[in-house]
N, C-alpha and C positions, 0 to 999 in steps of 0.2 A: 637183658632179654636177647639183644644181639647175637651174644654168643651161644646161647641154645635155640636160636632160630623163632625166636618169638617176635622180633621186631627187624624189619627189613627197611633198609634205606639205601636209596641213590643219589647222586651228586648234592648230599648234603640234606636232603629232605628223607624224613619218615613217610613212607610210602604204605606201610601196613604193620599194623601193630592190634590185636586181637584185644587189648585190655582197657577198659577206661582206668586212667589212673584218680585214685581219692586221697586227697591231702586229710588227715587226721591231726587234729589240735585239739589235743586232750589235757594238757596241764594248763596252770594257768599261764603259766611261763609260754606256753606252745601257743595260747590264745592270742597272748599280747604280740607276739612275734606272726601270727599268721598274714595279716594284710603284707610284710614286708616280702615274707619267704613265699609268696604268692605273685606277688608283682613282680619280684626278681625271677621266679618261674617262666613266667608268660610273657615276659620280657625278652626272652631267648626268640631269636625268629623263629627257628627250626620246629622249635614249640609251640609258640603262637600259630605258625600255619600250618601245624598238623592238626591244633584243636580246631581251626576253621576249616578244613578239608576234610578231616574225617571225623569229628565230634559235633558237627555243627557249632561249634563255638561255645559247647558246654564243658563245664569245669564241675565236676562235685567236688565239695567242700564238706568234712564233717566236722564241726564243731562241739566239743566238750564230751563227755561221757564219765565215766566211774572216776578215774585220775583225777579232772578236774575237781570233785568234791571231794576227794582225798586230799589234795593239794590246798585246800583252802576249805570251804565250807559250802553246803547249799545254796545259800545265799552267797557269796562271795563268786561259786561257779556262775548260779543263774545272772549275777549282775556279768559278769567278764562275758559269759556267751551272747549276752545281747550287745554289749561294748562292742566284743568283735564282730557281729553280725553286720552291725551300722558301720563299722570301720570297712568291713570286707563291700560291701555296698556302695560306699563310698570311692573306694580303690578301682571296682569295676566300672563306674562312673568315668573315672578318671582315665582309665586304659582305651575306654570305649569311645572319649571325647574326640570328636572331628573323624570318626570313621565311618565308610557309611555301612549299613545296615547287615551287610555281609560279611563283615569283616568282624563283627563285635563279638564278644566274650558273656557268656553268661553264665552265673554261678548259680549252682543248684547246691541249697544247703540241705543238710541234716543235721538234726538235733540229736546229740546222743545223751542217753540217761544211763547211770549205772541201776536202775531199779526199773520198775513198771513205772508206766506214765504217768499214774495218777498217784504216787506214793509224794506226799506230802502236801497232796489237795484235797487232801479229806477223802480219798478213796475216788475221788470224782474225777472221770475222765473229762468229762465238760468242762470244770474248773481248770482242768489241767491243760486243756487246746486252747480253751480259751484266753489263757495269762501268756501264752507266747507270741512272741515277739511275729509278726509276718512281716517276711521282706520281698519275699519273691513269691509269685502265682504258684510255681513249683517247689515244693520245700516237703520233708519229712522227717519223720522222727523214729527214733529207733528204741527198743527196748531191749535187755538186757537177754542174750540168749539163753540162759537158764531159766526162764520164766515161757520160751514159747513151747517146751515139750509140756511144760502143765496147761496151757491154752490150747494145744493144738493136735491134741492125742484125742481127744472126745467130740465127736461132732456137734452133739448139744452146746460144749462150751465155746466152738469156735463161731456156731450160729450168734450165740449171747454176745459173745465179745464183738463181733462183727458189728452186730445190732447197735452196741453200746457205742463204738468208736464212730460209724454212721453218723447216727443221732447228734454226736459232739459235734463232729466234722459239720454237719446241716446247722446245728444252731451258732456256729462262728460265721459261717456263709451268712446266712441270715441276718446280720448285723452290718450294716453297709459302711458304719462309721471305722469298724475294723479293716474292712476288706477294700475302703476307698483309693488307700494310696497304694495297696499293692495292684489293684487290677487297673490304674490308669497308667503302669508303665510298663 
């Protein structure tokens, strides 16, 4: 990026870069290695300092997608995504241990699926959202792009889909036992 003018550095520090860098850990092997790779990356002083100064300490990480299902199975993929999520949260805690609040790193997790969100949950968005491990208050899920055109080209479909998703999220948020560990952090 530096060669094409998209990254500017001075005196060994990154001073400008218009892009967020998002780690994508897709295959089962990638998911297993994610905590080590991210620890190594964030431990580089110039990278950590850039994240703190220019990205408010936030690092976006996407775990899973269609390759994790192809690489193992839907069950193996979901299990490894959960294990990786827990390992990443533990890694985040260790990286921040003893640091003041303005020097902490916060992982923002995106969970990828190689298909529509409710697939595998009897077509229920509420069941799909309720079954996900919530590790941070700022998380998101992705839908495979080939479904977006189908969902978002007709305004009545958009309204219907938004209603379904909002209802599912409100259902999960209304269950305090699911959210208490996330909101306390």
